[in-house]
N, C-alpha and C positions, 0 to 999 in steps of 0.2 A: 276639132271640137272634142271636148271631154266626153268620155263614155262613163258616166257615173251610175252606180246603183244604190249607193249610200253616200252620206256626207260624213267624212271623217275629220279629224282635227286639222290635217294639212289642207283639205278643201275649205274648211271654215276659216282658217288663217288667211288663205288667199283671197277669199271673199271680203273678209273684214279689212284686210290691208287695202284693197281697192276702194272700199267705202271711206276709210279713214284718210287715204291719200286725197280723195276728192274733198272731203270735209275740211281737212287742214288747209287745202290750197284755195278754196273758194272764198275765204274771208267771212263766212257765215258764223252763226252762233255755234258754240260747242255742242257736240252730240254724244249720246251713248248708243251703242249698237250691241245686239245680241243675236247669236245664231243658235237655233235649236234643230235637232234631228226630227225625223218624221213622227216620233212619239212625244215631242215637246220637251225632251231632255236638253238642257243647255250644254252646248259644246264649247262655246267661246263667247266672251263678252269683253267690251272695252268702253271706257269713258274718257273723253277728252278733258283736259284741265278746265276747271271752272264750269263744267256742265252742272245744271241744277240737279240736285240729288234725286228728286222724283223721276227724272228722265231715265235713270238707270233701271228702275222697276218697270217703267212704261215700255222701254225697249223690249224687255223680256215678255211682258204681257202682250204686246203687239205680235211678237213672233209666235207665241203659244196660241193666241187667238187665230192667227192665220192658219196654223197647222190644224187646230181642232175644228175650225169652221170650213177648212179646205178652200179658202179663197183669200185674196189680198184684202187687207182691212180697209183699203180705199173704197171698196164696194159698199161700205156702210156710210159713205159720204152724205147720203140723203138725210142723215141724222143731224141736221142743222136747224137752228131756229130761223125765224122769218127774216133775220138780218144777215144770214149766212154764217153765223157763229156756231162753232161746234157745241152741241149740247153736253152738259155735264150729267152725271148719273142722277144728281138731285133734280135737275130739270126734267129728265125722263120720268122720274117718279112723281113729280108735281107739275103737270102741265098748266096749272093755274097761274104760274109765274109769268104769264104773258108770252108763252112760247107756242108757236103753231107747229105741231108735230105732223110730219108727213105720214100719211097712211098709204101713199102710193108705193107699192113694193118696188124695190130695185133689185134686179136679179133674184126675184122671189123673196126678198127680205123687206117686210114692213117694219114700222117702228115697234109694233107689238111683238114681232119676232125678236127684235133686238132687246126689248125689255125682258122677254122670256130668257134669252141667252144670258143676260146680265144676272138674272135671278138664279139660273140653274147651273152656271159655270163659276167655279172659284176664281178663274182668271178669264176675263173677257174685257177687251178694250176696243171700243168702236171707232177709234181714231185712225186715220191713215198713217202708214209707216210700217205695217207688217206685210211682208211680201213673200209669197211662196217660192220655194226652190223646187223646180220640177225637172225630171229627167227629160232631156231633149229627144230621147228615143221612144219612150212609151208614155210620157206625160205623168209618170208616177211621182207622187209627192216624196221628196227627199228630205225636206225640212223647211225652215222659214227664217227670214231675217227680220228683226225689228230694229227700227231706228227712232230715236226720240230726242228732242231738244230744240227743234225748230217748228215752224208752222207745219201742220199735218201733211200737206201736199209736198212740202220740201222734204220732210222725212220719207215720204213714199218714193220720191225721186232718188234720194240717196240709197234707200234699201233696194232699189231696182238695179243698181250698178252691178255689173258683172265684169270680171277680168277678161282680157282678150282670150279667146278660145272657149269661153263659156257661153252657153245658150242663155237667153233672157228668161 
């Protein structure tokens, strides 16, 4: 098992290669992926051919959100409408559009908390696909991975991939 205290370029490259190998091999839609360190500074990013341009920014935003909020962005999954569709920022801001917002907190986060985070953070994306990178020894936050281009839970699954020898 790796003994990491920081994420460096070589570590980021190994993580990104594992994610891209899976994404290229599974026949799914193209993705963008971004790895940031514990401060939210981008270390490495990649975009597959034909990925939608917004996915590149979303991957970065998911990684930064995970680091800043100290949790995987999948934890904001309760931010869906009554049909199970992910809410947009506009829907959050105007619940009269026929959206039922969840006020039940998930891991301490209510819809109101997410609205405040959107308002108070320059980068905050409440979609799944941002996954923390933690030290296997002391659970310290080393950085995060953001993946975008597919359905949010598919992005989360790809961002959770670790090379052999890495802890999840």
